[in-house]
VMD Tcl script that builds the backbone (N, CA, C; Angstrom):
set m [mol new atoms 465]
animate dup $m
set s [atomselect $m all]
$s set {name element resname resid chain x y z} {
  {N N UNK 1 A 11.369 47.613 -8.866}
  {CA C UNK 1 A 11.541 46.931 -10.128}
  {C C UNK 1 A 11.437 45.420 -9.889}
  {N N UNK 2 A 10.554 44.772 -10.596}
  {CA C UNK 2 A 10.325 43.338 -10.430}
  {C C UNK 2 A 11.411 42.543 -11.148}
  {N N UNK 3 A 11.729 41.404 -10.538}
  {CA C UNK 3 A 12.709 40.531 -11.174}
  {C C UNK 3 A 12.048 39.746 -12.283}
  {N N UNK 4 A 12.767 39.517 -13.339}
  {CA C UNK 4 A 12.225 38.685 -14.406}
  {C C UNK 4 A 12.599 37.228 -14.135}
  {N N UNK 5 A 11.827 36.344 -14.677}
  {CA C UNK 5 A 12.044 34.916 -14.462}
  {C C UNK 5 A 13.323 34.487 -15.161}
  {N N UNK 6 A 14.168 33.772 -14.410}
  {CA C UNK 6 A 15.451 33.312 -14.928}
  {C C UNK 6 A 15.272 31.970 -15.628}
  {N N UNK 7 A 15.764 31.878 -16.826}
  {CA C UNK 7 A 15.715 30.627 -17.562}
  {C C UNK 7 A 16.844 29.738 -17.055}
  {N N UNK 8 A 16.486 28.554 -16.568}
  {CA C UNK 8 A 17.499 27.643 -16.052}
  {C C UNK 8 A 18.126 26.869 -17.199}
  {N N UNK 9 A 19.360 27.165 -17.451}
  {CA C UNK 9 A 20.119 26.482 -18.495}
  {C C UNK 9 A 21.603 26.615 -18.144}
  {N N UNK 10 A 22.393 25.774 -18.720}
  {CA C UNK 10 A 23.832 25.809 -18.469}
  {C C UNK 10 A 24.395 27.162 -18.918}
  {N N UNK 11 A 25.220 27.750 -18.045}
  {CA C UNK 11 A 25.852 29.034 -18.353}
  {C C UNK 11 A 27.194 28.735 -19.020}
  {N N UNK 12 A 27.323 29.080 -20.278}
  {CA C UNK 12 A 28.534 28.726 -21.021}
  {C C UNK 12 A 29.705 29.675 -20.736}
  {N N UNK 13 A 29.424 30.903 -20.352}
  {CA C UNK 13 A 30.481 31.866 -20.032}
  {C C UNK 13 A 31.084 31.505 -18.675}
  {N N UNK 14 A 32.401 31.197 -18.649}
  {CA C UNK 14 A 33.056 30.749 -17.418}
  {C C UNK 14 A 32.985 31.777 -16.294}
  {N N UNK 15 A 33.194 33.043 -16.600}
  {CA C UNK 15 A 33.188 34.086 -15.569}
  {C C UNK 15 A 31.792 34.232 -14.966}
  {N N UNK 16 A 30.783 34.262 -15.810}
  {CA C UNK 16 A 29.405 34.385 -15.335}
  {C C UNK 16 A 28.996 33.145 -14.540}
  {N N UNK 17 A 29.434 31.964 -14.998}
  {CA C UNK 17 A 29.110 30.722 -14.298}
  {C C UNK 17 A 29.736 30.698 -12.919}
  {N N UNK 18 A 30.994 31.146 -12.805}
  {CA C UNK 18 A 31.681 31.161 -11.514}
  {C C UNK 18 A 31.007 32.167 -10.578}
  {N N UNK 19 A 30.624 33.318 -11.086}
  {CA C UNK 19 A 29.945 34.324 -10.258}
  {C C UNK 19 A 28.604 33.779 -9.764}
  {N N UNK 20 A 27.853 33.143 -10.650}
  {CA C UNK 20 A 26.564 32.556 -10.264}
  {C C UNK 20 A 26.766 31.455 -9.239}
  {N N UNK 21 A 27.786 30.621 -9.435}
  {CA C UNK 21 A 28.095 29.552 -8.491}
  {C C UNK 21 A 28.343 30.127 -7.104}
  {N N UNK 22 A 29.187 31.148 -7.019}
  {CA C UNK 22 A 29.520 31.729 -5.711}
  {C C UNK 22 A 28.290 32.330 -5.029}
  {N N UNK 23 A 27.448 33.038 -5.795}
  {CA C UNK 23 A 26.233 33.619 -5.216}
  {C C UNK 23 A 25.297 32.528 -4.716}
  {N N UNK 24 A 25.075 31.526 -5.541}
  {CA C UNK 24 A 24.138 30.456 -5.180}
  {C C UNK 24 A 24.679 29.622 -4.015}
  {N N UNK 25 A 25.993 29.415 -3.986}
  {CA C UNK 25 A 26.599 28.670 -2.877}
  {C C UNK 25 A 26.360 29.405 -1.571}
  {N N UNK 26 A 26.581 30.714 -1.582}
  {CA C UNK 26 A 26.325 31.528 -0.401}
  {C C UNK 26 A 24.872 31.410 0.031}
  {N N UNK 27 A 23.971 31.453 -0.944}
  {CA C UNK 27 A 22.536 31.368 -0.659}
  {C C UNK 27 A 22.146 30.037 -0.037}
  {N N UNK 28 A 22.709 28.961 -0.563}
  {CA C UNK 28 A 22.411 27.626 -0.034}
  {C C UNK 28 A 22.917 27.499 1.393}
  {N N UNK 29 A 24.126 27.947 1.627}
  {CA C UNK 29 A 24.694 27.861 2.978}
  {C C UNK 29 A 23.868 28.709 3.947}
  {N N UNK 30 A 23.432 29.859 3.502}
  {CA C UNK 30 A 22.599 30.720 4.349}
  {C C UNK 30 A 21.279 30.018 4.675}
  {N N UNK 31 A 20.674 29.382 3.700}
  {CA C UNK 31 A 19.401 28.677 3.922}
  {C C UNK 31 A 19.572 27.509 4.885}
  {N N UNK 32 A 20.649 26.762 4.764}
  {CA C UNK 32 A 20.896 25.649 5.681}
  {C C UNK 32 A 21.099 26.175 7.096}
  {N N UNK 33 A 21.842 27.277 7.209}
  {CA C UNK 33 A 22.059 27.891 8.517}
  {C C UNK 33 A 20.737 28.343 9.129}
  {N N UNK 34 A 19.890 28.986 8.332}
  {CA C UNK 34 A 18.582 29.429 8.823}
  {C C UNK 34 A 17.721 28.246 9.242}
  {N N UNK 35 A 17.776 27.188 8.480}
  {CA C UNK 35 A 16.989 25.993 8.790}
  {C C UNK 35 A 17.389 25.403 10.143}
  {N N UNK 36 A 18.690 25.307 10.390}
  {CA C UNK 36 A 19.149 24.756 11.662}
  {C C UNK 36 A 18.793 25.674 12.822}
  {N N UNK 37 A 18.864 26.987 12.605}
  {CA C UNK 37 A 18.556 27.943 13.668}
  {C C UNK 37 A 17.060 27.987 13.956}
  {N N UNK 38 A 16.238 28.136 12.931}
  {CA C UNK 38 A 14.802 28.301 13.116}
  {C C UNK 38 A 14.099 27.020 13.555}
  {N N UNK 39 A 14.524 25.906 13.035}
  {CA C UNK 39 A 13.830 24.650 13.322}
  {C C UNK 39 A 14.550 23.795 14.359}
  {N N UNK 40 A 15.770 24.169 14.700}
  {CA C UNK 40 A 16.510 23.415 15.705}
  {C C UNK 40 A 16.850 22.001 15.280}
  {N N UNK 41 A 17.144 21.820 14.017}
  {CA C UNK 41 A 17.487 20.487 13.521}
  {C C UNK 41 A 18.940 20.466 13.081}
  {N N UNK 42 A 19.569 19.334 13.182}
  {CA C UNK 42 A 20.945 19.241 12.686}
  {C C UNK 42 A 20.943 19.122 11.165}
  {N N UNK 43 A 21.820 19.886 10.524}
  {CA C UNK 43 A 21.928 19.833 9.064}
  {C C UNK 43 A 23.353 20.180 8.672}
  {N N UNK 44 A 23.704 19.780 7.484}
  {CA C UNK 44 A 25.025 20.125 6.970}
  {C C UNK 44 A 24.913 20.293 5.456}
  {N N UNK 45 A 25.912 20.925 4.885}
  {CA C UNK 45 A 25.963 21.099 3.435}
  {C C UNK 45 A 27.376 20.766 2.972}
  {N N UNK 46 A 27.456 19.986 1.920}
  {CA C UNK 46 A 28.739 19.646 1.313}
  {C C UNK 46 A 28.636 20.020 -0.158}
  {N N UNK 47 A 29.460 20.970 -0.572}
  {CA C UNK 47 A 29.389 21.488 -1.938}
  {C C UNK 47 A 30.750 21.328 -2.599}
  {N N UNK 48 A 30.762 20.596 -3.682}
  {CA C UNK 48 A 31.990 20.379 -4.432}
  {C C UNK 48 A 32.050 21.407 -5.557}
  {N N UNK 49 A 33.157 22.107 -5.653}
  {CA C UNK 49 A 33.285 23.181 -6.622}
  {C C UNK 49 A 34.049 22.737 -7.858}
  {N N UNK 50 A 33.531 23.083 -9.033}
  {CA C UNK 50 A 34.292 22.784 -10.243}
  {C C UNK 50 A 35.416 23.798 -10.468}
  {N N UNK 51 A 35.395 24.914 -9.709}
  {CA C UNK 51 A 36.378 25.979 -9.881}
  {C C UNK 51 A 37.501 25.912 -8.867}
  {N N UNK 52 A 37.286 25.146 -7.813}
  {CA C UNK 52 A 38.243 25.125 -6.709}
  {C C UNK 52 A 38.452 23.667 -6.311}
  {N N UNK 53 A 39.655 23.293 -5.970}
  {CA C UNK 53 A 39.917 21.899 -5.603}
  {C C UNK 53 A 39.392 21.588 -4.201}
  {N N UNK 54 A 39.106 22.609 -3.413}
  {CA C UNK 54 A 38.652 22.415 -2.047}
  {C C UNK 54 A 37.123 22.309 -2.014}
  {N N UNK 55 A 36.601 21.318 -1.295}
  {CA C UNK 55 A 35.163 21.137 -1.137}
  {C C UNK 55 A 34.687 21.992 0.027}
  {N N UNK 56 A 33.584 22.696 -0.169}
  {CA C UNK 56 A 33.006 23.549 0.877}
  {C C UNK 56 A 32.143 22.682 1.784}
  {N N UNK 57 A 32.392 22.737 3.095}
  {CA C UNK 57 A 31.627 21.963 4.062}
  {C C UNK 57 A 31.085 22.935 5.104}
  {N N UNK 58 A 29.778 22.890 5.329}
  {CA C UNK 58 A 29.167 23.740 6.347}
  {C C UNK 58 A 28.514 22.864 7.390}
  {N N UNK 59 A 28.615 23.068 8.660}
  {CA C UNK 59 A 29.259 24.168 9.362}
  {C C UNK 59 A 30.770 23.986 9.393}
  {N N UNK 60 A 31.221 22.739 9.508}
  {CA C UNK 60 A 32.637 22.411 9.422}
  {C C UNK 60 A 32.716 20.911 9.175}
  {N N UNK 61 A 33.870 20.373 8.819}
  {CA C UNK 61 A 33.946 18.934 8.527}
  {C C UNK 61 A 33.517 18.051 9.701}
  {N N UNK 62 A 33.868 18.449 10.942}
  {CA C UNK 62 A 33.489 17.632 12.099}
  {C C UNK 62 A 31.972 17.656 12.311}
  {N N UNK 63 A 31.377 18.845 12.161}
  {CA C UNK 63 A 29.925 18.967 12.308}
  {C C UNK 63 A 29.187 18.166 11.250}
  {N N UNK 64 A 29.695 18.190 10.030}
  {CA C UNK 64 A 29.080 17.428 8.942}
  {C C UNK 64 A 29.192 15.930 9.216}
  {N N UNK 65 A 30.357 15.499 9.731}
  {CA C UNK 65 A 30.529 14.079 10.053}
  {C C UNK 65 A 29.540 13.648 11.124}
  {N N UNK 66 A 29.316 14.511 12.127}
  {CA C UNK 66 A 28.358 14.192 13.191}
  {C C UNK 66 A 26.951 14.009 12.627}
  {N N UNK 67 A 26.549 14.920 11.755}
  {CA C UNK 67 A 25.205 14.842 11.169}
  {C C UNK 67 A 25.070 13.576 10.332}
  {N N UNK 68 A 26.082 13.269 9.535}
  {CA C UNK 68 A 26.038 12.078 8.681}
  {C C UNK 68 A 26.013 10.814 9.531}
  {N N UNK 69 A 26.832 10.758 10.575}
  {CA C UNK 69 A 26.840 9.595 11.473}
  {C C UNK 69 A 25.491 9.438 12.179}
  {N N UNK 70 A 24.930 10.573 12.602}
  {CA C UNK 70 A 23.633 10.532 13.277}
  {C C UNK 70 A 22.577 9.960 12.319}
  {N N UNK 71 A 22.618 10.364 11.070}
  {CA C UNK 71 A 21.674 9.845 10.082}
  {C C UNK 71 A 21.894 8.344 9.852}
  {N N UNK 72 A 23.148 7.949 9.710}
  {CA C UNK 72 A 23.446 6.528 9.498}
  {C C UNK 72 A 22.966 5.690 10.675}
  {N N UNK 73 A 23.242 6.160 11.892}
  {CA C UNK 73 A 22.831 5.421 13.088}
  {C C UNK 73 A 21.316 5.362 13.203}
  {N N UNK 74 A 20.642 6.448 12.878}
  {CA C UNK 74 A 19.177 6.468 12.937}
  {C C UNK 74 A 18.587 5.499 11.936}
  {N N UNK 75 A 19.189 5.394 10.761}
  {CA C UNK 75 A 18.646 4.491 9.754}
  {C C UNK 75 A 18.869 3.035 10.152}
  {N N UNK 76 A 19.923 2.754 10.905}
  {CA C UNK 76 A 20.159 1.386 11.367}
  {C C UNK 76 A 19.182 1.051 12.485}
  {N N UNK 77 A 18.942 1.994 13.385}
  {CA C UNK 77 A 18.047 1.767 14.515}
  {C C UNK 77 A 16.613 1.592 14.039}
  {N N UNK 78 A 16.159 2.434 13.152}
  {CA C UNK 78 A 14.775 2.420 12.716}
  {C C UNK 78 A 14.666 1.925 11.286}
  {N N UNK 79 A 15.166 0.735 11.047}
  {CA C UNK 79 A 15.236 0.157 9.706}
  {C C UNK 79 A 13.853 -0.037 9.096}
  {N N UNK 80 A 12.841 -0.320 9.932}
  {CA C UNK 80 A 11.508 -0.591 9.392}
  {C C UNK 80 A 10.882 0.653 8.783}
  {N N UNK 81 A 11.299 1.854 9.212}
  {CA C UNK 81 A 10.756 3.074 8.626}
  {C C UNK 81 A 11.461 3.436 7.329}
  {N N UNK 82 A 12.711 3.046 7.190}
  {CA C UNK 82 A 13.455 3.336 5.970}
  {C C UNK 82 A 13.194 2.218 4.968}
  {N N UNK 83 A 12.592 2.553 3.873}
  {CA C UNK 83 A 12.207 1.557 2.889}
  {C C UNK 83 A 12.912 1.883 1.581}
  {N N UNK 84 A 13.609 0.886 1.055}
  {CA C UNK 84 A 14.192 1.105 -0.260}
  {C C UNK 84 A 13.176 0.679 -1.322}
  {N N UNK 85 A 13.485 0.925 -2.536}
  {CA C UNK 85 A 12.520 0.677 -3.607}
  {C C UNK 85 A 12.145 -0.798 -3.684}
  {N N UNK 86 A 13.109 -1.685 -3.512}
  {CA C UNK 86 A 12.823 -3.115 -3.622}
  {C C UNK 86 A 11.861 -3.571 -2.537}
  {N N UNK 87 A 12.135 -3.182 -1.275}
  {CA C UNK 87 A 11.245 -3.620 -0.199}
  {C C UNK 87 A 9.876 -2.970 -0.331}
  {N N UNK 88 A 9.821 -1.723 -0.805}
  {CA C UNK 88 A 8.537 -1.062 -1.029}
  {C C UNK 88 A 7.726 -1.833 -2.064}
  {N N UNK 89 A 8.366 -2.192 -3.165}
  {CA C UNK 89 A 7.664 -2.934 -4.211}
  {C C UNK 89 A 7.219 -4.309 -3.712}
  {N N UNK 90 A 8.053 -4.957 -2.904}
  {CA C UNK 90 A 7.671 -6.261 -2.350}
  {C C UNK 90 A 6.451 -6.120 -1.438}
  {N N UNK 91 A 6.416 -5.065 -0.622}
  {CA C UNK 91 A 5.253 -4.821 0.234}
  {C C UNK 91 A 4.003 -4.590 -0.614}
  {N N UNK 92 A 4.151 -3.809 -1.671}
  {CA C UNK 92 A 3.005 -3.528 -2.535}
  {C C UNK 92 A 2.523 -4.799 -3.244}
  {N N UNK 93 A 3.457 -5.647 -3.660}
  {CA C UNK 93 A 3.091 -6.910 -4.317}
  {C C UNK 93 A 2.355 -7.806 -3.333}
  {N N UNK 94 A 2.854 -7.904 -2.090}
  {CA C UNK 94 A 2.186 -8.721 -1.075}
  {C C UNK 94 A 0.771 -8.224 -0.806}
  {N N UNK 95 A 0.614 -6.909 -0.686}
  {CA C UNK 95 A -0.724 -6.339 -0.466}
  {C C UNK 95 A -1.645 -6.667 -1.634}
  {N N UNK 96 A -1.124 -6.509 -2.844}
  {CA C UNK 96 A -1.937 -6.773 -4.029}
  {C C UNK 96 A -2.325 -8.252 -4.106}
  {N N UNK 97 A -1.396 -9.144 -3.752}
  {CA C UNK 97 A -1.702 -10.568 -3.789}
  {C C UNK 97 A -2.740 -10.926 -2.725}
  {N N UNK 98 A -2.637 -10.333 -1.533}
  {CA C UNK 98 A -3.638 -10.573 -0.491}
  {C C UNK 98 A -5.003 -10.079 -0.942}
  {N N UNK 99 A -5.016 -8.892 -1.546}
  {CA C UNK 99 A -6.277 -8.333 -2.038}
  {C C UNK 99 A -6.867 -9.225 -3.126}
  {N N UNK 100 A -6.016 -9.697 -4.031}
  {CA C UNK 100 A -6.473 -10.561 -5.114}
  {C C UNK 100 A -7.060 -11.862 -4.550}
  {N N UNK 101 A -6.419 -12.417 -3.539}
  {CA C UNK 101 A -6.898 -13.651 -2.915}
  {C C UNK 101 A -8.279 -13.427 -2.292}
  {N N UNK 102 A -8.456 -12.298 -1.616}
  {CA C UNK 102 A -9.732 -11.978 -0.975}
  {C C UNK 102 A -10.822 -11.792 -2.035}
  {N N UNK 103 A -10.506 -11.075 -3.111}
  {CA C UNK 103 A -11.486 -10.846 -4.168}
  {C C UNK 103 A -11.872 -12.163 -4.839}
  {N N UNK 104 A -10.895 -13.035 -5.063}
  {CA C UNK 104 A -11.201 -14.342 -5.656}
  {C C UNK 104 A -12.138 -15.143 -4.755}
  {N N UNK 105 A -11.852 -15.111 -3.451}
  {CA C UNK 105 A -12.695 -15.833 -2.490}
  {C C UNK 105 A -14.111 -15.267 -2.505}
  {N N UNK 106 A -14.230 -13.946 -2.487}
  {CA C UNK 106 A -15.546 -13.300 -2.514}
  {C C UNK 106 A -16.298 -13.636 -3.804}
  {N N UNK 107 A -15.584 -13.593 -4.931}
  {CA C UNK 107 A -16.217 -13.917 -6.215}
  {C C UNK 107 A -16.678 -15.371 -6.249}
  {N N UNK 108 A -15.865 -16.233 -5.698}
  {CA C UNK 108 A -16.215 -17.662 -5.652}
  {C C UNK 108 A -17.483 -17.861 -4.823}
  {N N UNK 109 A -17.540 -17.182 -3.682}
  {CA C UNK 109 A -18.726 -17.317 -2.824}
  {C C UNK 109 A -19.966 -16.752 -3.522}
  {N N UNK 110 A -19.820 -15.643 -4.224}
  {CA C UNK 110 A -20.959 -15.065 -4.953}
  {C C UNK 110 A -21.416 -15.991 -6.080}
  {N N UNK 111 A -20.465 -16.602 -6.754}
  {CA C UNK 111 A -20.788 -17.529 -7.842}
  {C C UNK 111 A -21.575 -18.720 -7.303}
  {N N UNK 112 A -21.113 -19.260 -6.176}
  {CA C UNK 112 A -21.811 -20.400 -5.581}
  {C C UNK 112 A -23.183 -19.991 -5.052}
  {N N UNK 113 A -23.304 -18.784 -4.521}
  {CA C UNK 113 A -24.599 -18.297 -4.042}
  {C C UNK 113 A -25.574 -18.182 -5.204}
  {N N UNK 114 A -25.087 -17.686 -6.342}
  {CA C UNK 114 A -25.955 -17.584 -7.520}
  {C C UNK 114 A -26.395 -18.976 -7.993}
  {N N UNK 115 A -25.476 -19.941 -7.950}
  {CA C UNK 115 A -25.820 -21.317 -8.335}
  {C C UNK 115 A -26.875 -21.864 -7.383}
  {N N UNK 116 A -26.719 -21.600 -6.070}
  {CA C UNK 116 A -27.671 -22.064 -5.071}
  {C C UNK 116 A -29.050 -21.444 -5.325}
  {N N UNK 117 A -29.086 -20.138 -5.606}
  {CA C UNK 117 A -30.351 -19.461 -5.862}
  {C C UNK 117 A -31.006 -19.976 -7.140}
  {N N UNK 118 A -30.210 -20.275 -8.163}
  {CA C UNK 118 A -30.749 -20.852 -9.396}
  {C C UNK 118 A -31.416 -22.203 -9.111}
  {N N UNK 119 A -30.772 -23.005 -8.268}
  {CA C UNK 119 A -31.337 -24.313 -7.905}
  {C C UNK 119 A -32.637 -24.136 -7.132}
  {N N UNK 120 A -32.701 -23.130 -6.276}
  {CA C UNK 120 A -33.914 -22.871 -5.488}
  {C C UNK 120 A -35.057 -22.423 -6.396}
  {N N UNK 121 A -34.763 -21.800 -7.517}
  {CA C UNK 121 A -35.772 -21.358 -8.475}
  {C C UNK 121 A -36.232 -22.503 -9.393}
  {N N UNK 122 A -35.643 -23.645 -9.217}
  {CA C UNK 122 A -36.076 -24.798 -9.994}
  {C C UNK 122 A -35.213 -25.118 -11.188}
  {N N UNK 123 A -34.163 -24.338 -11.393}
  {CA C UNK 123 A -33.276 -24.629 -12.519}
  {C C UNK 123 A -32.437 -25.854 -12.181}
  {N N UNK 124 A -32.037 -26.565 -13.208}
  {CA C UNK 124 A -31.254 -27.776 -12.971}
  {C C UNK 124 A -29.837 -27.404 -12.544}
  {N N UNK 125 A -29.298 -28.258 -11.711}
  {CA C UNK 125 A -27.937 -28.050 -11.216}
  {C C UNK 125 A -26.957 -28.332 -12.348}
  {N N UNK 126 A -26.078 -27.391 -12.648}
  {CA C UNK 126 A -25.134 -27.630 -13.750}
  {C C UNK 126 A -24.117 -28.711 -13.374}
  {N N UNK 127 A -23.577 -29.348 -14.409}
  {CA C UNK 127 A -22.513 -30.317 -14.147}
  {C C UNK 127 A -21.320 -29.567 -13.577}
  {N N UNK 128 A -20.864 -30.009 -12.419}
  {CA C UNK 128 A -19.737 -29.332 -11.786}
  {C C UNK 128 A -18.815 -30.363 -11.172}
  {N N UNK 129 A -17.553 -30.024 -11.059}
  {CA C UNK 129 A -16.600 -30.937 -10.433}
  {C C UNK 129 A -16.974 -31.187 -8.961}
  {N N UNK 130 A -16.456 -32.276 -8.424}
  {CA C UNK 130 A -16.749 -32.671 -7.048}
  {C C UNK 130 A -16.355 -31.576 -6.056}
  {N N UNK 131 A -15.230 -30.911 -6.306}
  {CA C UNK 131 A -14.777 -29.842 -5.408}
  {C C UNK 131 A -15.793 -28.699 -5.357}
  {N N UNK 132 A -16.354 -28.348 -6.525}
  {CA C UNK 132 A -17.360 -27.289 -6.568}
  {C C UNK 132 A -18.621 -27.714 -5.822}
  {N N UNK 133 A -19.012 -28.963 -5.995}
  {CA C UNK 133 A -20.199 -29.466 -5.300}
  {C C UNK 133 A -19.985 -29.440 -3.782}
  {N N UNK 134 A -18.800 -29.815 -3.351}
  {CA C UNK 134 A -18.495 -29.762 -1.914}
  {C C UNK 134 A -18.532 -28.326 -1.397}
  {N N UNK 135 A -17.982 -27.399 -2.174}
  {CA C UNK 135 A -18.009 -25.990 -1.776}
  {C C UNK 135 A -19.441 -25.468 -1.709}
  {N N UNK 136 A -20.273 -25.891 -2.669}
  {CA C UNK 136 A -21.674 -25.489 -2.663}
  {C C UNK 136 A -22.385 -26.043 -1.432}
  {N N UNK 137 A -22.086 -27.282 -1.089}
  {CA C UNK 137 A -22.666 -27.902 0.102}
  {C C UNK 137 A -22.271 -27.125 1.367}
  {N N UNK 138 A -21.004 -26.742 1.461}
  {CA C UNK 138 A -20.534 -25.963 2.618}
  {C C UNK 138 A -21.239 -24.607 2.680}
  {N N UNK 139 A -21.416 -23.983 1.529}
  {CA C UNK 139 A -22.088 -22.684 1.484}
  {C C UNK 139 A -23.545 -22.815 1.933}
  {N N UNK 140 A -24.212 -23.875 1.475}
  {CA C UNK 140 A -25.609 -24.097 1.882}
  {C C UNK 140 A -25.688 -24.308 3.391}
  {N N UNK 141 A -24.762 -25.104 3.935}
  {CA C UNK 141 A -24.728 -25.309 5.394}
  {C C UNK 141 A -24.508 -23.992 6.125}
  {N N UNK 142 A -23.613 -23.175 5.613}
  {CA C UNK 142 A -23.328 -21.882 6.234}
  {C C UNK 142 A -24.569 -20.993 6.215}
  {N N UNK 143 A -25.257 -20.950 5.085}
  {CA C UNK 143 A -26.452 -20.118 4.965}
  {C C UNK 143 A -27.558 -20.631 5.887}
  {N N UNK 144 A -27.691 -21.968 6.013}
  {CA C UNK 144 A -28.695 -22.537 6.917}
  {C C UNK 144 A -28.410 -22.157 8.371}
  {N N UNK 145 A -27.149 -22.195 8.761}
  {CA C UNK 145 A -26.776 -21.796 10.123}
  {C C UNK 145 A -27.089 -20.319 10.363}
  {N N UNK 146 A -26.819 -19.475 9.350}
  {CA C UNK 146 A -27.141 -18.052 9.475}
  {C C UNK 146 A -28.645 -17.858 9.648}
  {N N UNK 147 A -29.442 -18.626 8.918}
  {CA C UNK 147 A -30.898 -18.529 9.043}
  {C C UNK 147 A -31.339 -18.968 10.432}
  {N N UNK 148 A -30.784 -20.072 10.934}
  {CA C UNK 148 A -31.127 -20.562 12.279}
  {C C UNK 148 A -30.778 -19.527 13.346}
  {N N UNK 149 A -29.631 -18.860 13.194}
  {CA C UNK 149 A -29.220 -17.830 14.152}
  {C C UNK 149 A -30.197 -16.659 14.120}
  {N N UNK 150 A -30.591 -16.245 12.906}
  {CA C UNK 150 A -31.543 -15.147 12.771}
  {C C UNK 150 A -32.904 -15.495 13.354}
  {N N UNK 151 A -33.347 -16.747 13.169}
  {CA C UNK 151 A -34.617 -17.197 13.749}
  {C C UNK 151 A -34.538 -17.180 15.270}
  {N N UNK 152 A -33.390 -17.633 15.800}
  {CA C UNK 152 A -33.198 -17.648 17.258}
  {C C UNK 152 A -33.215 -16.230 17.821}
  {N N UNK 153 A -32.696 -15.279 17.100}
  {CA C UNK 153 A -32.702 -13.888 17.553}
  {C C UNK 153 A -34.133 -13.344 17.608}
  {N N UNK 154 A -34.971 -13.773 16.667}
  {CA C UNK 154 A -36.346 -13.285 16.624}
  {C C UNK 154 A -37.184 -13.854 17.779}
  {N N UNK 155 A -36.827 -15.047 18.263}
  {CA C UNK 155 A -37.597 -15.675 19.349}
  {C C UNK 155 A -37.187 -15.182 20.663}
}
mol reanalyze $m
mol bondsrecalc $m
mol representation Tube
mol addrep $m
């Protein structure tokens, strides 16, 4: 007989809710135990019960403390691997700003190259600020050096 899909919703009947809690708690503890056995990793489970004042700790409180301390110590030692949301966003912003700077530089060089090619075709040089003219001059010098290098390679 196949199981039917269980609708996940709050169980309003106290007796049914407590029975489900106990079954699921057992299942979770069993899964954590299997995980530690099969994979050889340290793990713990801490389950707070709404029906009982005592908190369930697996494997035991001392074992759970060891696992938690080990995690805390590992996060302090390897801080660069642990990223919180703020540092992640800052890294992403820095990457985006670097990318934007590179794209702006590339676009600027392409714009100046197009201006240079227009001048070579006989079009008049547009009125441009002194900084743009200096950048165009540098680009022309760079292109001339590239041509000289290519000519030297051919000889």
